[in-house]
C-alpha positions in Angstrom: -152.7 -64.8 115.7 -151.7 -61.7 117.7 -149.5 -59.1 116.2 -146.3 -59.9 118.2 -146.6 -63.6 117.2 -147.1 -62.6 113.6 -144.0 -60.5 113.7 -142.0 -63.4 115.2 -143.2 -65.7 112.5 -142.3 -63.3 109.7 -138.9 -62.7 111.2 -138.2 -66.5 111.2 -139.2 -66.6 107.5 -136.8 -63.8 106.7 -134.0 -65.5 108.7 -134.4 -68.7 106.7 -134.3 -66.7 103.4 -131.2 -64.9 104.7 -129.6 -68.2 105.6 -130.3 -69.5 102.0 -128.6 -66.4 100.5 -125.7 -66.9 103.0 -125.1 -70.3 101.6 -125.3 -69.1 98.0 -122.7 -66.4 98.7 -120.4 -68.9 100.4 -118.0 -69.0 97.4 -117.7 -65.3 97.3 -117.1 -65.1 101.1 -114.4 -67.9 100.8 -112.7 -65.9 98.1 -112.9 -62.8 100.2 -111.5 -64.6 103.2 -108.6 -65.9 101.1 -107.8 -62.4 99.9 -107.8 -61.1 103.4 -105.4 -63.8 104.5 -103.1 -62.7 101.7 -103.0 -59.3 103.2 -105.9 -57.4 101.5 -107.8 -55.5 104.1 -110.6 -54.5 101.7 -111.0 -57.4 99.1 -113.5 -55.6 96.9 -113.5 -54.7 93.2 -111.3 -51.9 91.9 -114.4 -50.0 90.8 -115.9 -50.1 94.3 -112.5 -49.3 96.0 -112.2 -46.3 93.7 -115.7 -45.1 94.3 -115.4 -45.5 98.1 -112.1 -43.6 98.1 -113.5 -40.8 96.0 -116.5 -40.5 98.3 -114.4 -40.4 101.4 -112.1 -37.6 100.1 -114.7 -35.6 98.3 -117.2 -35.7 101.3 -114.5 -35.0 103.8 -114.9 -38.4 105.4 -111.1 -38.3 105.3 -109.1 -35.1 105.2 -107.2 -34.5 102.0 -104.1 -34.1 104.0 -104.5 -37.6 105.6 -105.1 -39.1 102.1 -102.0 -37.5 100.8 -100.0 -38.6 103.8 -101.2 -42.2 103.3 -99.7 -42.2 99.8 -96.6 -40.1 100.3 -94.0 -42.6 101.5 -93.8 -44.7 98.3 -95.0 -45.0 94.8 -98.3 -47.0 94.8 -100.5 -48.4 92.1 -104.1 -47.4 92.3 -105.5 -50.5 94.1 -102.7 -50.2 96.8 -103.3 -46.5 97.0 -107.1 -47.1 97.6 -106.3 -49.7 100.3 -103.9 -47.3 102.0 -106.4 -44.5 102.1 -109.2 -46.7 103.2 -107.0 -48.1 106.0 -106.3 -44.6 107.3 -110.0 -43.8 107.2 -110.9 -47.0 109.1 -108.2 -46.6 111.8 -108.4 -42.8 112.4 -111.7 -41.0 113.0 -112.2 -37.2 113.2 -113.4 -36.0 116.6 -116.9 -35.5 115.0 -117.4 -39.3 114.8 -118.9 -39.4 118.2 -121.2 -36.3 118.1 -122.3 -37.3 114.6 -123.2 -40.7 116.0 -125.2 -39.1 118.8 -127.0 -37.0 116.2 -127.7 -40.1 114.1 -129.0 -41.9 117.2 -131.7 -39.3 117.8 -133.4 -40.4 114.5 -133.8 -44.0 115.8 -137.0 -45.0 117.5 -138.4 -48.1 119.3 -141.6 -49.5 117.8 -144.2 -51.1 120.0 -147.8 -52.3 119.3 -150.8 -52.2 121.6 -152.2 -55.6 122.2 -154.5 -56.8 124.9 -154.1 -53.7 127.0 -150.3 -53.7 127.0 -147.5 -52.5 124.7 -145.1 -55.1 123.2 -141.9 -53.9 121.5 -141.5 -55.4 118.1 -138.7 -53.6 116.4 -136.8 -50.4 115.5 -137.4 -47.7 112.9 -135.6 -44.5 111.9 -136.5 -41.3 110.2 -135.6 -40.8 106.5 -137.4 -37.5 105.9 -139.0 -34.9 108.2 -142.1 -37.2 108.3 -141.3 -40.7 107.1 -140.2 -43.6 109.3 -138.4 -46.6 107.7 -138.6 -50.1 109.2 -139.1 -53.7 108.1 -142.1 -55.2 106.3 -142.1 -58.0 108.9 -142.5 -55.3 111.6 -145.3 -53.5 109.7 -146.8 -56.1 107.3 -149.8 -53.9 106.6 -151.3 -50.6 107.5 -153.4 -52.1 110.2 -150.3 -53.0 112.3 -148.8 -49.6 111.7 -152.1 -48.0 112.9 -151.8 -49.7 116.2 -148.2 -48.9 116.8 -146.4 -46.4 119.0 -142.9 -45.1 118.2 -140.7 -43.8 121.0 -137.8 -41.4 120.3 -135.1 -40.8 123.0 -135.9 -44.2 124.5 -132.4 -44.4 125.9 -130.2 -43.6 128.9 -128.6 -40.2 129.6 -124.8 -39.7 129.9 -125.2 -40.5 133.5 -126.8 -43.9 132.6 -130.2 -42.9 133.9 -133.3 -43.5 131.8 -134.3 -40.5 129.7 -137.9 -39.4 129.2 -138.9 -40.7 125.8 -141.1 -38.9 123.3 -144.1 -40.9 121.9 -145.8 -40.6 118.6 -148.3 -42.5 116.5 -148.3 -43.2 112.8 -150.5 -42.1 109.8 -150.6 -45.1 107.5 -153.9 -43.9 106.0 -152.1 -41.0 104.5 -149.2 -43.0 103.1 -148.0 -46.6 103.4 -145.6 -48.4 101.2 -144.2 -51.8 102.0 -142.5 -54.7 100.1 -142.2 -58.2 101.5 -139.2 -59.3 99.3 -137.1 -56.3 100.2 -138.6 -56.4 103.7 -139.2 -52.7 104.2 -142.1 -50.5 105.2 -142.4 -46.7 105.0 -145.0 -44.8 106.9 -145.4 -41.2 108.1 -145.2 -40.2 111.8 -148.0 -37.9 112.9 -146.6 -34.4 113.9 -146.6 -33.3 117.5 -149.3 -31.3 119.2 -147.8 -28.1 117.8 -147.9 -29.4 114.2 -144.1 -29.7 114.0 -142.9 -32.7 112.0 -140.8 -35.1 114.0 -137.8 -34.7 111.8 -137.6 -31.1 112.8 -137.1 -32.3 116.4 -135.0 -35.4 116.1 -133.4 -35.0 112.7 -133.5 -37.4 109.8 -131.2 -39.5 107.7 -130.6 -38.4 104.1 -130.6 -41.7 102.1 -128.5 -41.8 99.0 -129.0 -43.9 95.8 -125.4 -43.4 94.9 -122.5 -45.9 95.2 -119.3 -45.7 97.2 -120.7 -45.8 100.8 -119.1 -49.1 101.9 -116.6 -51.7 100.6 -116.0 -55.3 101.8 -113.9 -55.3 104.9 -115.1 -51.9 106.2 -116.8 -51.7 109.6 -120.5 -51.0 110.0 -122.3 -49.4 113.0 -125.9 -50.3 114.0 -128.2 -48.4 116.4 -131.4 -50.0 117.6 -133.5 -51.5 120.3 -132.5 -55.1 120.7 -135.2 -57.2 122.4 -137.1 -54.0 123.0 -134.5 -52.6 125.4 -133.4 -49.0 125.6 -131.3 -47.8 122.6 -128.0 -49.6 122.1 -125.2 -49.3 119.6 -123.0 -51.9 117.9 -119.7 -50.4 116.6 -116.2 -51.3 115.4 -115.6 -55.1 115.3 -118.2 -55.4 112.5 -117.2 -56.0 108.9 -119.0 -56.1 105.6 -118.6 -59.7 104.4 -120.6 -59.8 101.2 -122.5 -57.5 98.8 -125.4 -59.2 97.1 -127.7 -57.6 94.5 -130.3 -56.5 97.0 -128.6 -57.2 100.4 -125.5 -56.7 102.5 -124.2 -59.4 104.8 -122.0 -58.3 107.7 -120.6 -59.5 111.0 -122.0 -57.7 114.1 -123.7 -58.4 117.3 -127.4 -57.7 117.0 -130.6 -59.2 118.5 -134.1 -59.6 117.1 -135.3 -56.2 118.3 -132.8 -54.7 115.9 -135.1 -55.4 113.0 -135.6 -52.1 111.2 -132.3 -50.5 112.5 -130.2 -48.3 110.3 -126.8 -49.8 109.3 -124.3 -46.9 109.1 -120.8 -46.6 107.8 -118.2 -44.6 109.7 -119.4 -41.3 108.2 -122.9 -42.1 109.6 -124.4 -42.6 106.1 -127.1 -45.2 106.1 -125.9 -48.1 103.9 -128.6 -50.7 104.7 -131.8 -51.4 106.6 -131.1 -54.2 109.0 -133.7 -56.9 108.7 -132.4 -60.3 109.9 -129.8 -62.3 111.6 -128.4 -65.1 109.5 -128.7 -68.5 111.4 -126.7 -71.6 110.7 -128.8 -74.1 109.0 -128.6 -77.8 108.0 -128.8 -79.2 104.4 -132.6 -79.1 104.6 -132.6 -75.4 105.6 -133.6 -76.0 109.2 -132.2 -73.5 111.8 -129.7 -74.9 114.1 -129.0 -74.2 117.8 -125.6 -73.5 119.2 -125.4 -77.1 120.4 -126.0 -78.3 116.8 -129.5 -79.5 117.4 -132.6 -78.4 115.4 -134.0 -75.1 116.7 -137.6 -75.1 117.8 -139.9 -72.0 118.2 -139.9 -72.4 122.0 -136.1 -72.4 122.2 -135.9 -68.6 121.9 -133.6 -66.5 119.7 -130.7 -66.7 122.2 -130.4 -70.4 121.4 -129.9 -69.9 117.7 -126.4 -70.3 116.2 -126.2 -66.9 114.5 -123.4 -66.7 111.9 -123.9 -63.3 110.3 -126.4 -60.5 109.8 -128.2 -59.1 106.8 -129.5 -55.7 105.7 -131.4 -54.5 102.7 -129.3 -52.1 100.6 -130.8 -48.6 100.7 -130.0 -47.9 97.1 -132.2 -50.9 96.1 -135.0 -49.6 98.3 -134.8 -46.2 96.7 -134.8 -47.6 93.2 -137.9 -49.7 94.1 -139.6 -46.5 95.4 -138.7 -44.6 92.2 -140.4 -47.3 90.1 -143.7 -47.2 92.0 -146.8 -45.8 90.1 -147.7 -43.3 92.8 -150.1 -40.4 92.5 -148.8 -36.9 93.0 -149.9 -36.8 96.7 -148.0 -39.9 97.6 -145.1 -38.9 95.5 -144.9 -35.7 97.6 -144.0 -37.8 100.6 -141.0 -39.3 98.8 -139.7 -36.0 97.4 -139.2 -34.9 101.0 -136.4 -37.5 101.3 -133.9 -35.1 99.7 -132.0 -34.8 96.4 -129.6 -37.6 97.1 -132.4 -40.1 97.1 -133.0 -39.5 93.4 -136.8 -39.3 94.1 -137.0 -35.6 93.4 -135.9 -36.3 89.9 -138.9 -38.6 89.5 -141.2 -35.8 90.6 -139.6 -33.4 88.0 -140.1 -35.9 85.3 -143.6 -36.5 86.4 -144.5 -32.8 86.4 -143.0 -32.6 82.9 -145.0 -35.5 81.7 -148.2 -34.1 83.3 -147.6 -30.8 81.5 -147.1 -32.6 78.2 -150.1 -34.6 77.0 -149.4 -38.0 75.4 -150.0 -38.7 71.8 -153.7 -39.4 72.4 -154.2 -36.2 74.2 -154.4 -37.6 77.6 -152.2 -36.7 80.5 -149.2 -39.1 81.0 -149.8 -39.1 84.8 -152.6 -41.1 86.3 -155.2 -39.2 88.3 -154.5 -38.8 92.0 -156.3 -41.0 94.4 -159.0 -38.9 96.0 -158.4 -40.7 99.3 -154.8 -39.8 99.5 -153.8 -37.1 102.0 -150.9 -34.8 101.1 -148.1 -34.5 103.6 -149.1 -31.1 104.8 -152.6 -32.4 105.6 -151.7 -34.8 108.3 -153.3 -33.6 111.5 -151.0 -33.2 114.5 -151.5 -35.7 117.3 -153.7 -34.6 120.1 -152.3 -33.8 123.5 -152.6 -37.5 124.5 -152.9 -40.8 122.7 -155.1 -43.8 123.3 -153.0 -45.1 126.2 -153.4 -41.8 128.0 -149.7 -40.8 127.9 -149.0 -37.2 126.9 -146.9 -36.5 123.9 -144.8 -33.5 124.8 -144.3 -30.8 122.1 -141.0 -29.8 120.7 -139.5 -27.4 123.2 -136.0 -27.1 121.8 -136.3 -26.5 118.1 -136.0 -23.0 116.6 -137.3 -22.1 113.2 -135.1 -22.3 110.1 -134.7 -18.9 108.5 -136.7 -19.0 105.3 -134.2 -16.8 103.4 -131.5 -19.4 103.8 -132.0 -21.5 100.7 -129.3 -23.9 101.7 -130.9 -24.8 105.0 -132.1 -28.4 105.2 -133.9 -30.3 107.9 -131.7 -31.2 110.8 -129.3 -34.1 111.3 -129.2 -35.4 107.7 -126.8 -38.0 108.8 -125.7 -39.4 105.5 -123.8 -36.2 104.7 -120.2 -36.0 105.3 -119.6 -32.3 104.8 -117.6 -30.2 107.3 -119.5 -28.4 110.1 -120.1 -25.3 107.9 -122.4 -27.3 105.7 -123.7 -29.5 108.4 -127.0 -27.7 108.7 -129.3 -27.9 111.7 -132.5 -26.4 112.8 -130.8 -23.4 114.3 -129.9 -20.1 112.7 -127.1 -20.4 110.1 -123.6 -20.2 111.5 -121.6 -17.1 111.1 -119.7 -18.4 108.1 -122.9 -19.4 106.2 -123.1 -17.9 102.7 -126.7 -17.2 103.4 -125.9 -14.6 106.1 -125.9 -11.1 104.5 -122.6 -9.4 104.9 -122.3 -6.3 107.1 -122.6 -3.3 104.7 -119.9 -1.1 106.2 -117.0 -3.5 106.9 -113.7 -2.3 105.5 -110.6 -4.1 104.7 -108.2 -4.7 107.6 -104.4 -4.9 106.9 -102.7 -8.0 108.1 -99.0 -8.2 108.7 -98.9 -11.7 107.2 -99.9 -10.5 103.8 -98.1 -7.4 102.5 -100.7 -7.0 99.8 -103.5 -6.5 102.3 -103.8 -2.7 102.4 -106.7 -0.5 103.1 -109.0 0.3 100.1 -108.7 3.7 98.5 -111.3 6.2 99.5 -112.5 6.2 95.9 -113.7 2.7 96.3 -117.4 3.3 96.7 -119.0 2.3 100.0 -121.7 -0.3 100.1 -123.7 1.4 102.8 -127.3 1.2 101.4 -128.0 4.8 102.0 -125.0 5.7 99.8 -125.6 3.2 97.2 -128.8 4.6 95.8 -132.2 3.0 95.8 -132.7 -0.7 96.7 -131.6 -3.0 93.9 -135.1 -4.4 93.5 -136.6 -1.0 93.0 -134.0 0.0 90.5 -134.6 -3.2 88.5 -138.3 -2.6 88.4 -137.6 0.9 87.1 -135.3 -0.3 84.4 -136.5 -2.2 81.3 -135.3 -5.8 81.3 -132.1 -6.2 79.3 -132.3 -9.2 77.0 -129.0 -10.3 75.6 -126.7 -7.3 76.1 -123.9 -7.2 78.6 -123.8 -4.8 81.5 -121.1 -2.2 81.7 -119.7 -1.1 85.1 -120.3 2.3 86.6 -117.8 4.8 85.2 -116.4 5.6 88.6 -116.2 2.1 89.9 -113.1 1.6 92.0 -112.0 5.1 91.3 -111.9 4.4 87.6 -108.5 2.8 88.0 -109.6 -0.8 88.2 -112.0 -2.9 86.2 -113.8 -5.9 87.8 -115.2 -8.3 85.1 -117.4 -11.3 85.8 -117.3 -13.9 83.0 -120.1 -16.4 83.4 -120.4 -20.0 82.3 -123.2 -21.9 80.5 -126.9 -22.1 81.0 -127.7 -18.4 81.3 -129.6 -18.0 78.1 -132.9 -17.5 79.8 -131.5 -15.4 82.7 -131.8 -11.7 83.4 -128.2 -10.4 83.3 -128.8 -8.0 86.1 -130.0 -10.7 88.4 -127.1 -12.9 87.5 -124.6 -10.1 88.2 -126.3 -9.5 91.6 -125.9 -13.2 92.5 -122.2 -13.1 91.7 -121.8 -9.9 93.7 -123.8 -11.4 96.6 -121.5 -14.5 96.7 -118.4 -12.3 96.5 -119.6 -9.9 99.2 -120.1 -12.9 101.5 -116.5 -14.0 101.0 -115.2 -10.4 101.3 -117.0 -10.0 104.6 -115.4 -13.2 105.9 -112.0 -12.0 104.8 -112.5 -8.7 106.5 -112.5 -6.7 103.3 -114.9 -4.1 101.9 -117.8 -5.3 99.9 -118.8 -4.1 96.4 -121.8 -2.7 94.7 -123.1 -5.0 91.9 -123.1 -2.1 89.4 -119.3 -1.8 89.9 -118.7 -5.0 88.0 -118.7 -5.3 84.3 -120.7 -8.2 83.2 -120.4 -9.4 79.6 -123.3 -11.6 78.7 -122.9 -14.2 76.0 -125.5 -16.8 77.1 -128.0 -16.0 74.3 -125.2 -15.6 71.7 -123.9 -19.0 72.6 -127.3 -20.6 72.1 -127.9 -18.7 68.8 -124.6 -19.9 67.4 -125.2 -23.5 68.4 -128.9 -23.6 67.2 -128.1 -24.3 63.5 -126.2 -27.3 64.7 -129.1 -28.6 66.7 -126.4 -29.0 69.4 -128.3 -29.2 72.7 -131.6 -29.7 74.3 -131.5 -26.6 76.4 -133.8 -27.4 79.2 -133.2 -30.2 81.7 -137.0 -30.6 82.0 -137.1 -32.2 78.5 -134.5 -34.9 79.4 -136.7 -37.6 80.7 -134.6 -40.3 79.1 -130.9 -40.7 78.6 -129.0 -37.6 79.8 -126.0 -38.4 77.7 -128.1 -38.1 74.5 -130.2 -35.3 75.9 -127.1 -33.0 76.2 -125.1 -34.4 73.3 -124.0 -32.2 70.4 -124.8 -33.3 66.9 -122.8 -36.1 65.4 -119.3 -35.3 64.2 -116.2 -34.0 65.8 -118.1 -32.0 68.4 -119.9 -35.1 69.5 -116.6 -37.1 69.8 -115.0 -34.3 71.8 -118.0 -34.2 74.1 -117.7 -37.9 74.8 -114.0 -37.6 75.2 -114.4 -34.9 77.8 -116.8 -37.0 79.9 -114.6 -40.1 79.8 -111.4 -38.1 80.6 -113.1 -36.3 83.5 -114.4 -39.6 84.9 -110.8 -41.0 84.7 -109.5 -38.0 86.5 -112.1 -38.6 89.2 -110.8 -42.2 89.7 -112.9 -44.3 87.4 -110.8 -47.4 86.3 -110.2 -47.2 82.5 -112.7 -48.9 80.3 -111.6 -52.1 78.6 -113.8 -52.0 75.6 -112.7 -50.2 72.4 -115.7 -50.8 70.1 -118.2 -48.1 69.3 -120.6 -49.9 71.7 -117.8 -49.9 74.2 -117.2 -46.1 73.8 -120.9 -45.4 74.4 -120.8 -47.6 77.4 -117.7 -45.8 78.7 -119.4 -42.4 78.3 -122.5 -43.6 80.2 -120.4 -45.1 82.9 -118.2 -42.0 83.1 -121.2 -39.7 83.5 -122.8 -41.9 86.1 -119.4 -42.0 87.9 -119.2 -38.2 88.0 -122.7 -37.9 89.2 -122.3 -40.5 91.9 -119.0 -39.0 93.2 -120.1 -35.4 93.1 -123.8 -35.4 93.9 -124.7 -33.4 90.8 -127.4 -34.3 88.3 -126.1 -36.2 85.3 -127.9 -33.9 82.8 -126.3 -30.8 84.4 -122.9 -32.3 84.1 -123.5 -33.5 80.5 -124.8 -30.1 79.5 -121.7 -28.3 80.7 -119.4 -30.6 78.8 -121.7 -30.3 75.7 -121.3 -26.6 75.7 -117.5 -26.8 76.3 -117.2 -29.2 73.4 -119.3 -26.9 71.1 -117.2 -23.9 72.0 -113.9 -25.6 71.5 -114.7 -27.6 68.4 -116.8 -25.2 66.3 -115.0 -22.0 65.1 -118.3 -20.2 64.5 -119.4 -20.7 68.1 -116.1 -19.7 69.5 -115.9 -16.5 67.4 -119.5 -15.5 68.3 -118.9 -15.9 72.0 -115.6 -14.0 71.9 -117.0 -11.1 69.8 -119.9 -10.8 72.2 -117.6 -10.6 75.2 -115.1 -8.2 73.6 -117.9 -5.7 73.0 -118.2 -5.1 76.8 -114.6 -5.4 77.8 -112.5 -2.4 79.0 -110.1 -0.9 76.5 -107.5 0.2 79.0 -106.6 0.2 82.7 -106.0 -2.6 85.2 -108.3 -5.7 85.0 -109.5 -8.2 87.6 -111.1 -11.0 85.6 -113.2 -13.5 87.5 -114.4 -16.4 85.4 -116.4 -19.6 86.0 -116.9 -23.0 84.3 -117.0 -22.5 80.5 -116.2 -18.9 81.2 -112.7 -19.9 82.3 -112.1 -21.4 78.9 -113.4 -18.3 77.2 -111.2 -16.2 79.5 -108.1 -18.0 78.3 -108.9 -17.3 74.7 -110.0 -13.7 75.6 -106.5 -12.9 76.9 -105.1 -13.3 73.4 -107.5 -10.6 72.1 -107.7 -7.9 74.8 -106.5 -4.5 73.9 -102.8 -4.1 74.6 -103.5 -1.2 76.9 -105.3 -3.5 79.3 -103.1 -4.8 82.1 -104.5 -8.0 83.7 -103.6 -7.8 87.4 -105.6 -10.9 88.4 -107.2 -13.8 86.7 -109.5 -16.0 88.8 -110.7 -19.3 87.5 -113.3 -21.2 89.5 -115.0 -24.6 88.7 -112.8 -24.8 85.6 -112.3 -27.7 83.2 -108.9 -26.4 82.2 -107.2 -29.4 83.8 -108.5 -31.7 81.0 -106.1 -32.4 78.2 -109.0 -32.2 75.7 -109.6 -28.7 76.8 -106.3 -26.9 77.1 -105.0 -28.5 73.8 -107.7 -26.6 71.9 -107.2 -23.2 73.4 -106.2 -20.4 71.0 -103.0 -19.9 72.9 -102.4 -23.6 73.1 -101.5 -25.0 76.5 -100.9 -25.7 79.2 -98.8 -22.5 79.6 -99.4 -19.7 82.0 -100.7 -16.6 80.1 -97.8 -14.1 79.8 -99.9 -11.0 80.3 -101.5 -12.2 83.6 -99.7 -10.7 86.6 -101.4 -13.2 89.0 -103.5 -16.3 88.4 -105.6 -17.9 91.2 -107.6 -21.0 90.7 -110.4 -22.3 93.0 -111.6 -25.8 92.8 -113.9 -28.1 94.8 -113.2 -31.8 95.0 -116.9 -32.7 94.4 -117.2 -30.3 91.4 -117.3 -32.6 88.3 -116.4 -29.8 85.9 -113.2 -29.0 87.9 -112.3 -32.7 88.3 -109.1 -32.0 86.4 -107.9 -29.8 89.2 -105.7 -28.9 90.8 -104.1 -27.4 87.8 -100.6 -27.2 89.2 -99.6 -30.6 87.9 -101.0 -29.9 84.4 -100.0 -26.3 83.7 -96.4 -25.2 83.5 -95.8 -22.4 86.0 -99.5 -22.8 86.8 -101.7 -20.8 89.1 -101.8 -20.4 92.8 -104.8 -22.3 93.9 -106.9 -23.5 96.8 -109.4 -26.4 97.3 -112.7 -25.3 98.8 -115.6 -27.2 100.1 -118.9 -26.2 98.5 -122.3 -27.4 99.6 -123.5 -30.8 98.3 -125.6 -30.3 95.2 -124.1 -26.8 94.7 -120.5 -27.9 94.2 -120.3 -26.1 90.8 -122.2 -22.9 91.7 -120.2 -19.7 91.4 -121.7 -18.0 94.4 -120.5 -21.0 96.5 -116.9 -20.5 95.2 -116.9 -16.7 95.7 -118.3 -17.0 99.3 -115.1 -18.6 100.5 -112.8 -16.1 102.2 -109.6 -17.4 100.5 -111.2 -16.8 97.0 -112.8 -13.5 97.7 -109.6 -12.2 99.4 -107.6 -12.6 96.2 -110.2 -10.4 94.4 -110.6 -7.9 97.2 -106.9 -7.3 97.7 -106.3 -6.8 94.0 -109.1 -4.3 93.7 -108.0 -2.2 96.6 -104.3 -2.2 96.0 -102.1 -0.6 93.3 -100.9 -2.7 90.4 -98.3 -5.2 91.6 -96.1 -7.7 89.9 -96.9 -11.3 90.0 -94.5 -13.6 91.9 -93.9 -15.6 88.7 -93.0 -12.6 86.5 
């Protein structure tokens, strides 16, 4: 049997299986249809509606203003609120919908096979990493078929509807090939171009996500592919998700057989499924029917089939299947290139930990690598021409990604819904990227809109490198490493009239305080530069360091597993304090934070129910914020230990007070657990200290379980603080109780900011925003002033 015939036969088999699942889901679809007739636009579960709404708002799939406008006219219960917000998101699209769709389309390729001297189109594929192409198992049933295939990118028309010159590549199934017949997917690398550049660096790639909340029943889907081998086409708008099965999605849309292997996108161009089959109408015996009601025969062609729906494989299911495969390290390296949202990088971390830790019998927990496996970097570039004699042009239009920008990711990661500032491409970072070093000599510029914006005093030391002494790296090498002690500010910092204090959060026990202070200063300097204000020298900031003191105080309690690398099991238990009131508070914090993030309340009240609620809450926070579950749990574990155990609290406060100024005007910038410490610290500062500004960032102070346990009680604005500014990110799980305005009486001025995905809780992300840094910069360079609330 020739390859094309085999593909057609496999496709028919999958169509029959899809038709059987379609019949099984008939009851659910009927219930869905009934709910839609009753006026429900999105007849999904409350949990899925909440998850989808949270993902839309937190990933900027819908502006916060539009979400608020959707709920402003009347009081709504949560299901109605979710429906209203989802309705706005469906009917109104940001202008970026179209260019993001164009960017997503570049990742899609036509797949053909060489057979009997000619090329026959057999399907569609799309890039899911810089190297890997995803398509159907029935397109690539084995490595041999993939070996004979050619993939064409840019097989499409131009804006003038003239054919564009396509770019042709071959595949490398001998280096890596994973396929599954039941889930109907195949994953194979594309050979780099003649310059050695991975194809994803030219055409972009889709970042697949294992998390929930990407689509609800009733929402539209968009499909890009090569139906019947034609040039690239797109199906948008009048397509709706009909049913969500365990492994598949069923949706109404117009596709043809060549769409096998196409990506199924939501309106934010996140891949939700791998399209694999149309769903034909069948009789009681499972035979495919034609449009005229007769039995379909092979020779009738696909156009004669009475198609009733379409079906795709859920990407989350594919990713979970990949995570469970017993791959050697070389093959696993391919999967880790798919990005952190895939969850596959966590598998690599666990694998490396298991490899480093021998099993009980002394043997490594990781199987030996297959000597025949080729690591990703070892795939040879394609020669200037392939077997059919057609040249494969090199990448002419891609510029290198600056290595110093640690936030840079491969281009066109289309499942992300961040605003353009975080929408990274293979071009130099934009002007507002936090990775761009701030100009050293920029001074503050007064603006008439803000009377507080005044030029800095001459005593504020310049940050011109020649005036700031030797390079930081050199001074660090010349200074013995400080271990455990805080860092005082330079005596003449800010003319000696102001004190800038950085109060860090958890997880710094193994850090070099000097390096952490430099990171804070770097983030702040980026924000100050954006705000047009003078930057600072790291040594001008006082940096109390309580990280090791916190761990030492908690160690007798055996409160935490300190390193994420040891948590290869349950993250709730890995970060849990010891049993008792601290453990109960820890669980309460997670459940409360998840509820504030939109998780419907748990119904169970038993101990088993509470444990289940904690696990569900942690998973909900991770899914809606894109942070690792263990990281989130560890923060709440430390907060619980600090608030519940008097010895821990006193040890931390005593440590911080040792380095605090005894007089003068204070600008206190705090983060995460440090914001809780800061609130307690305000009750113990020397009376001669005047607090001009308190900045809280990524704070859990919006949780009842937190502010009820503060020394000062709460939630009341601290009397001795002239001005309080709070910064929060909607995808920061620790700040999920924000904004604080509705929780704290006479609360802070505050601003929501958009931090990078995966770094939503990082302090340098917060400080790099102009609106945050401006508050600090203005307070440092102006005389003491009275708070508006005083």
